[in-house]
C-alpha positions as a printed Julia matrix, in Angstrom:
96×3 Matrix{Float64}:
  44.37   11.83    6.76
  40.91   13.52    7.43
  37.99   11.68    8.42
  35.22   11.77    5.9
  31.77   12.73    7.0
  28.64   11.58    5.37
  26.53   14.92    4.43
  22.96   12.76    5.45
  24.31   11.78    9.18
  21.5    13.25   11.13
  18.98   14.25    8.78
  16.03   12.4     7.91
  15.34    9.52    5.81
  12.72   11.62    4.4
  15.09   14.25    3.1
  17.4    11.89    1.61
  14.26   10.76   -0.51
  13.06   14.1    -1.73
  17.03   14.88   -2.48
  17.21   11.71   -5.11
  13.7    12.84   -6.16
  12.14    9.33   -5.19
   9.75   10.44   -2.21
   6.79   10.1    -3.71
   7.64    6.61   -5.29
   8.83    4.93   -1.99
   5.92    6.53   -0.24
   3.24    5.22   -2.9
   4.94    1.83   -2.94
   4.62    1.71    1.31
   1.12    3.02    1.09
   0.38   -0.01   -1.22
   2.1    -2.77    0.95
   0.67   -1.48    3.99
  -2.91   -1.88    2.21
  -2.28   -4.49    1.1
  -1.35   -6.16    4.39
  -4.39   -4.67    5.74
  -6.9    -6.39    4.12
  -5.5    -9.59    3.69
  -5.33   -9.29    7.67
  -9.37   -8.33    7.21
  -9.59  -11.29    5.18
  -8.15  -13.74    7.74
 -10.58  -12.02   10.51
 -13.65  -12.52    8.43
 -12.77  -15.94    7.19
 -12.94  -14.87    3.36
 -11.37  -16.71    0.44
  -9.54  -14.99   -1.93
 -12.32  -16.15   -4.08
 -15.22  -14.77   -1.69
 -13.63  -11.81   -1.48
 -13.54  -11.15   -5.43
 -17.47  -12.36   -5.26
 -18.07   -9.2    -2.27
 -16.42   -7.02   -4.55
 -18.01   -7.94   -7.81
 -14.66   -8.6    -9.34
 -12.34  -11.14  -10.72
 -10.1   -13.38   -9.06
  -7.38  -12.2   -10.73
  -8.23   -8.29  -10.08
  -7.97   -9.41   -6.73
  -4.61  -10.97   -6.8
  -3.23   -7.48   -8.21
  -5.1    -5.64   -5.53
  -3.29   -7.89   -2.76
   0.16   -7.91   -4.46
   2.16   -5.26   -2.5
   4.54   -4.45   -5.76
   1.4    -4.02   -7.74
   0.72   -0.37   -7.78
  -1.63    0.1   -10.37
  -4.81    0.04   -8.11
  -7.3     2.7    -8.67
  -9.11    4.57   -5.51
 -12.19    3.14   -6.63
 -11.09   -0.6    -5.87
  -9.05   -0.16   -3.01
 -12.72    1.54   -1.58
 -14.46   -1.57   -3.03
 -12.06   -4.04   -1.2
 -12.32   -1.86    2.3
 -16.05   -2.41    2.38
 -16.05   -5.74    1.43
 -14.42   -6.42    4.76
 -16.26   -3.56    6.61
 -13.79   -1.24    6.61
 -13.58    2.2     5.05
 -11.04    3.74    2.96
  -9.62    7.1     4.17
  -6.83    9.46    2.22
  -5.67   12.19    4.19
  -3.31   14.96    2.41
  -0.54   16.64    4.26
């Protein structure tokens, strides 16, 4: 009996995602999750409650909750930038 080999063995996970047609979707989800985690960390470092953070961003607490939800990818660049500024950070986007 011949041993079956996995055609993806030794390839990059990124290549697999591209072959499956989900690379951009997975990458966007990962970026959003990192953003949510970094913002929450910055809020803790600055001793900011969600209410105080929402006030600094001049937005609602529910909007902030959507921003901090790592699974909610529907966030504008403007909202991300305001959130970063509210905790003394800047949003940088790089294309590669």
